C-alpha atoms as an extended CHARMM CRD file, in Angstrom:
* protein
*
       122  EXT
         1         1  MET       CA              0.0700000000       -0.0660000000       -0.2230000000  PROA      1               0.0000000000
         2         2  ASP       CA              1.5400000000        3.2800000000       -0.7140000000  PROA      2               0.0000000000
         3         3  ASN       CA              1.3100000000        6.7350000000        1.1080000000  PROA      3               0.0000000000
         4         4  ASN       CA             -1.6380000000        7.9110000000       -0.8350000000  PROA      4               0.0000000000
         5         5  ASP       CA             -3.8570000000        4.3960000000       -0.0870000000  PROA      5               0.0000000000
         6         6  GLN       CA             -3.0230000000        5.4800000000        3.5340000000  PROA      6               0.0000000000
         7         7  ASP       CA             -3.7250000000        8.7530000000        3.4260000000  PROA      7               0.0000000000
         8         8  ILE       CA             -6.9620000000        8.0900000000        1.5070000000  PROA      8               0.0000000000
         9         9  LYS       CA             -7.8260000000        5.1770000000        4.2250000000  PROA      9               0.0000000000
        10        10  GLN       CA             -7.0020000000        7.4430000000        7.1760000000  PROA      10              0.0000000000
        11        11  LEU       CA             -9.1060000000       10.0750000000        5.7410000000  PROA      11              0.0000000000
        12        12  ARG       CA            -12.2000000000        7.8230000000        5.2460000000  PROA      12              0.0000000000
        13        13  VAL       CA            -11.9500000000        6.8530000000        8.8910000000  PROA      13              0.0000000000
        14        14  THR       CA            -12.1200000000       10.4780000000       10.0600000000  PROA      14              0.0000000000
        15        15  LYS       CA            -14.6850000000       11.0860000000        7.6040000000  PROA      15              0.0000000000
        16        16  LEU       CA            -16.9000000000        8.3560000000        8.5730000000  PROA      16              0.0000000000
        17        17  SER       CA            -16.4600000000        9.5180000000       12.5040000000  PROA      17              0.0000000000
        18        18  GLU       CA            -17.3160000000       13.1440000000       11.5580000000  PROA      18              0.0000000000
        19        19  LEU       CA            -20.2440000000       11.4980000000        9.7260000000  PROA      19              0.0000000000
        20        20  GLU       CA            -21.6490000000        9.4750000000       12.5620000000  PROA      20              0.0000000000
        21        21  SER       CA            -21.1400000000       12.8330000000       14.8740000000  PROA      21              0.0000000000
        22        22  SER       CA            -23.3420000000       14.9220000000       12.4140000000  PROA      22              0.0000000000
        23        23  PHE       CA            -25.7460000000       11.8330000000       12.4770000000  PROA      23              0.0000000000
        24        24  GLN       CA            -26.2780000000       11.6870000000       16.1230000000  PROA      24              0.0000000000
        25        25  ALA       CA            -26.1600000000       15.5110000000       16.4420000000  PROA      25              0.0000000000
        26        26  ALA       CA            -29.3720000000       15.4550000000       13.8910000000  PROA      26              0.0000000000
        27        27  LEU       CA            -31.2650000000       12.5410000000       15.0520000000  PROA      27              0.0000000000
        28        28  ASN       CA            -31.2250000000       14.3570000000       18.8540000000  PROA      28              0.0000000000
        29        29  ASN       CA            -32.1380000000       17.6030000000       17.3120000000  PROA      29              0.0000000000
        30        30  LYS       CA            -34.5970000000       18.8700000000       19.8080000000  PROA      30              0.0000000000
        31        31  ASN       CA            -35.3340000000       22.1870000000       17.3010000000  PROA      31              0.0000000000
        32        32  MET       CA            -36.2880000000       19.8960000000       14.1740000000  PROA      32              0.0000000000
        33        33  PHE       CA            -39.6600000000       19.4220000000       13.6710000000  PROA      33              0.0000000000
        34        34  ILE       CA            -42.2390000000       18.1230000000       10.9210000000  PROA      34              0.0000000000
        35        35  ASN       CA            -45.2630000000       19.1680000000        9.9470000000  PROA      35              0.0000000000
        36        36  VAL       CA            -48.2150000000       16.0360000000       10.7520000000  PROA      36              0.0000000000
        37        37  ASP       CA            -52.0320000000       16.7720000000       10.1250000000  PROA      37              0.0000000000
        38        38  GLY       CA            -51.3220000000       20.6400000000       10.6320000000  PROA      38              0.0000000000
        39        39  MET       CA            -48.9540000000       19.9500000000       13.8540000000  PROA      39              0.0000000000
        40        40  ALA       CA            -45.3120000000       20.6770000000       14.1430000000  PROA      40              0.0000000000
        41        41  VAL       CA            -44.3480000000       17.7800000000       16.1320000000  PROA      41              0.0000000000
        42        42  THR       CA            -40.7440000000       17.8210000000       17.3520000000  PROA      42              0.0000000000
        43        43  CYS       CA            -38.4550000000       15.3420000000       15.8010000000  PROA      43              0.0000000000
        44        44  GLY       CA            -35.9110000000       12.8210000000       17.5340000000  PROA      44              0.0000000000
        45        45  GLU       CA            -35.3070000000        9.9930000000       19.3140000000  PROA      45              0.0000000000
        46        46  ASP       CA            -37.1400000000       11.1690000000       22.5400000000  PROA      46              0.0000000000
        47        47  ALA       CA            -40.0360000000       11.9060000000       20.1380000000  PROA      47              0.0000000000
        48        48  ILE       CA            -40.7320000000        8.8350000000       19.1000000000  PROA      48              0.0000000000
        49        49  ALA       CA            -40.4300000000        7.2510000000       22.6700000000  PROA      49              0.0000000000
        50        50  ASN       CA            -42.9900000000        9.9360000000       23.9470000000  PROA      50              0.0000000000
        51        51  CYS       CA            -45.0680000000        9.3580000000       21.3080000000  PROA      51              0.0000000000
        52        52  LEU       CA            -45.3700000000        5.7560000000       21.9850000000  PROA      52              0.0000000000
        53        53  GLU       CA            -45.3970000000        6.3160000000       25.6950000000  PROA      53              0.0000000000
        54        54  LEU       CA            -48.5500000000        8.6010000000       25.0000000000  PROA      54              0.0000000000
        55        55  TYR       CA            -49.7790000000        5.6410000000       22.9030000000  PROA      55              0.0000000000
        56        56  SER       CA            -49.8020000000        3.3530000000       25.4780000000  PROA      56              0.0000000000
        57        57  LYS       CA            -51.5790000000        5.3350000000       28.0200000000  PROA      57              0.0000000000
        58        58  CYS       CA            -54.3960000000        6.3670000000       25.5200000000  PROA      58              0.0000000000
        59        59  GLY       CA            -57.2570000000        4.0400000000       25.5640000000  PROA      59              0.0000000000
        60        60  ILE       CA            -59.1410000000        3.0890000000       22.0820000000  PROA      60              0.0000000000
        61        61  MET       CA            -61.8010000000        5.7480000000       22.3860000000  PROA      61              0.0000000000
        62        62  SER       CA            -60.1720000000        8.4940000000       24.5390000000  PROA      62              0.0000000000
        63        63  LYS       CA            -58.0430000000       11.4010000000       23.9990000000  PROA      63              0.0000000000
        64        64  VAL       CA            -54.4910000000       12.4770000000       25.4650000000  PROA      64              0.0000000000
        65        65  GLU       CA            -52.9320000000       16.0440000000       25.4520000000  PROA      65              0.0000000000
        66        66  PHE       CA            -50.1790000000       16.1710000000       23.1030000000  PROA      66              0.0000000000
        67        67  LYS       CA            -47.6920000000       19.4320000000       23.1300000000  PROA      67              0.0000000000
        68        68  ASP       CA            -46.3850000000       20.2220000000       19.6560000000  PROA      68              0.0000000000
        69        69  TYR       CA            -43.1920000000       21.7420000000       18.7010000000  PROA      69              0.0000000000
        70        70  GLU       CA            -44.5520000000       25.4300000000       19.6730000000  PROA      70              0.0000000000
        71        71  ASN       CA            -45.4070000000       24.0580000000       23.4650000000  PROA      71              0.0000000000
        72        72  ARG       CA            -49.1980000000       24.3220000000       22.0400000000  PROA      72              0.0000000000
        73        73  PRO       CA            -51.2690000000       21.4820000000       23.5390000000  PROA      73              0.0000000000
        74        74  HSD       CA            -53.6640000000       19.5210000000       21.3580000000  PROA      74              0.0000000000
        75        75  ASN       CA            -56.4790000000       16.8580000000       22.3690000000  PROA      75              0.0000000000
        76        76  ILE       CA            -55.9120000000       14.1090000000       20.1320000000  PROA      76              0.0000000000
        77        77  ASN       CA            -56.6810000000       10.1360000000       19.8040000000  PROA      77              0.0000000000
        78        78  ARG       CA            -54.6440000000        6.8180000000       19.5250000000  PROA      78              0.0000000000
        79        79  GLU       CA            -54.9720000000        7.1020000000       15.5200000000  PROA      79              0.0000000000
        80        80  GLN       CA            -53.8420000000       10.7540000000       15.6510000000  PROA      80              0.0000000000
        81        81  LEU       CA            -51.0480000000        9.2810000000       17.6540000000  PROA      81              0.0000000000
        82        82  MET       CA            -50.3980000000        7.0480000000       15.3220000000  PROA      82              0.0000000000
        83        83  SER       CA            -49.9460000000        9.2870000000       12.2790000000  PROA      83              0.0000000000
        84        84  ILE       CA            -47.4310000000       11.1000000000       14.2030000000  PROA      84              0.0000000000
        85        85  TYR       CA            -45.1580000000        7.9410000000       15.3610000000  PROA      85              0.0000000000
        86        86  SER       CA            -45.4210000000        6.5900000000       11.6360000000  PROA      86              0.0000000000
        87        87  ALA       CA            -44.1520000000       10.2530000000       10.3990000000  PROA      87              0.0000000000
        88        88  LEU       CA            -41.5730000000        9.8680000000       13.2890000000  PROA      88              0.0000000000
        89        89  VAL       CA            -40.4670000000        6.6660000000       12.0280000000  PROA      89              0.0000000000
        90        90  LEU       CA            -40.3440000000        7.7990000000        8.3010000000  PROA      90              0.0000000000
        91        91  TRP       CA            -38.2350000000       10.8130000000        9.7780000000  PROA      91              0.0000000000
        92        92  ARG       CA            -35.9970000000        8.8120000000       11.1150000000  PROA      92              0.0000000000
        93        93  SER       CA            -35.3940000000        6.0180000000        8.4110000000  PROA      93              0.0000000000
        94        94  ASN       CA            -34.7880000000        9.0000000000        5.7560000000  PROA      94              0.0000000000
        95        95  LEU       CA            -31.9110000000       10.3040000000        7.9790000000  PROA      95              0.0000000000
        96        96  PHE       CA            -30.9840000000        6.6090000000        8.1990000000  PROA      96              0.0000000000
        97        97  LYS       CA            -30.8500000000        6.1320000000        4.6110000000  PROA      97              0.0000000000
        98        98  ALA       CA            -28.9670000000        9.7390000000        4.5190000000  PROA      98              0.0000000000
        99        99  LYS       CA            -26.3020000000        8.2980000000        6.1090000000  PROA      99              0.0000000000
       100       100  TRP       CA            -25.9070000000        5.2220000000        4.3700000000  PROA      100             0.0000000000
       101       101  ARG       CA            -25.3690000000        7.2030000000        0.9970000000  PROA      101             0.0000000000
       102       102  TYR       CA            -22.7850000000        9.3330000000        2.6810000000  PROA      102             0.0000000000
       103       103  GLU       CA            -20.9180000000        6.1940000000        3.9870000000  PROA      103             0.0000000000
       104       104  GLN       CA            -21.0440000000        5.1360000000        0.0780000000  PROA      104             0.0000000000
       105       105  GLN       CA            -20.1310000000        8.3760000000       -0.9080000000  PROA      105             0.0000000000
       106       106  ILE       CA            -16.9480000000        7.9420000000        1.6280000000  PROA      106             0.0000000000
       107       107  ASP       CA            -16.4920000000        4.7430000000        0.0830000000  PROA      107             0.0000000000
       108       108  SER       CA            -16.0160000000        5.5800000000       -3.5590000000  PROA      108             0.0000000000
       109       109  ILE       CA            -14.2480000000        8.8250000000       -3.4030000000  PROA      109             0.0000000000
       110       110  PHE       CA            -10.3090000000        8.1650000000       -4.4190000000  PROA      110             0.0000000000
       111       111  GLU       CA             -9.2530000000       11.8780000000       -3.9220000000  PROA      111             0.0000000000
       112       112  ILE       CA             -7.7420000000       13.4140000000       -1.1540000000  PROA      112             0.0000000000
       113       113  SER       CA             -9.1760000000       16.7060000000       -1.6490000000  PROA      113             0.0000000000
       114       114  GLU       CA            -12.7740000000       15.6810000000       -2.8450000000  PROA      114             0.0000000000
       115       115  LEU       CA            -12.9450000000       13.4680000000        0.2690000000  PROA      115             0.0000000000
       116       116  LYS       CA            -11.8250000000       16.5410000000        2.5450000000  PROA      116             0.0000000000
       117       117  ALA       CA            -14.3970000000       18.9230000000        0.8810000000  PROA      117             0.0000000000
       118       118  LEU       CA            -17.0210000000       16.7010000000        1.7980000000  PROA      118             0.0000000000
       119       119  LYS       CA            -19.9160000000       17.9580000000        4.0950000000  PROA      119             0.0000000000
       120       120  PHE       CA            -22.8310000000       16.3550000000        5.7680000000  PROA      120             0.0000000000
       121       121  THR       CA            -25.8960000000       17.8220000000        6.3010000000  PROA      121             0.0000000000
       122       122  PHE       CA            -29.0980000000       16.0600000000        7.3530000000  PROA      122             0.0000000000
C-alpha cells in the first residue's frame, strides 16, 4: 500500500467519524420538527419514545393531550398518535438512508481533496 492509499484510508476513517457525529446530532436535534396533520411535531429519538408512551396510555376511544413543537396543546386520539409515530419513524428512516448514502460516497471517493471537501447535512 503506497502513501496515497494510506492517506485515503485514514481520511475515510476520519470522515466516517465526522459522519457519525453529524448523524447523531441530527437524530437528537430537538430543534427539528415535521408537520403532521397541521401540527409541528418535534423530531428525534425522544419524540418517538414519547409518542409510544402516549399511545400506550391512550384508550381506544379516549384522547390524550399532545404538545407540539411550539408547546401548544392538542387533544388527539390513538389514530392521530399513530400518524405522528409513523411520520417520526419515516423521518428517522430517511436520516438513516442519508447516512448510508454518505457512507457509500465516502467509500467511492479516491481523491483526497474531494474527500476532504465532503460535508454532511441532515
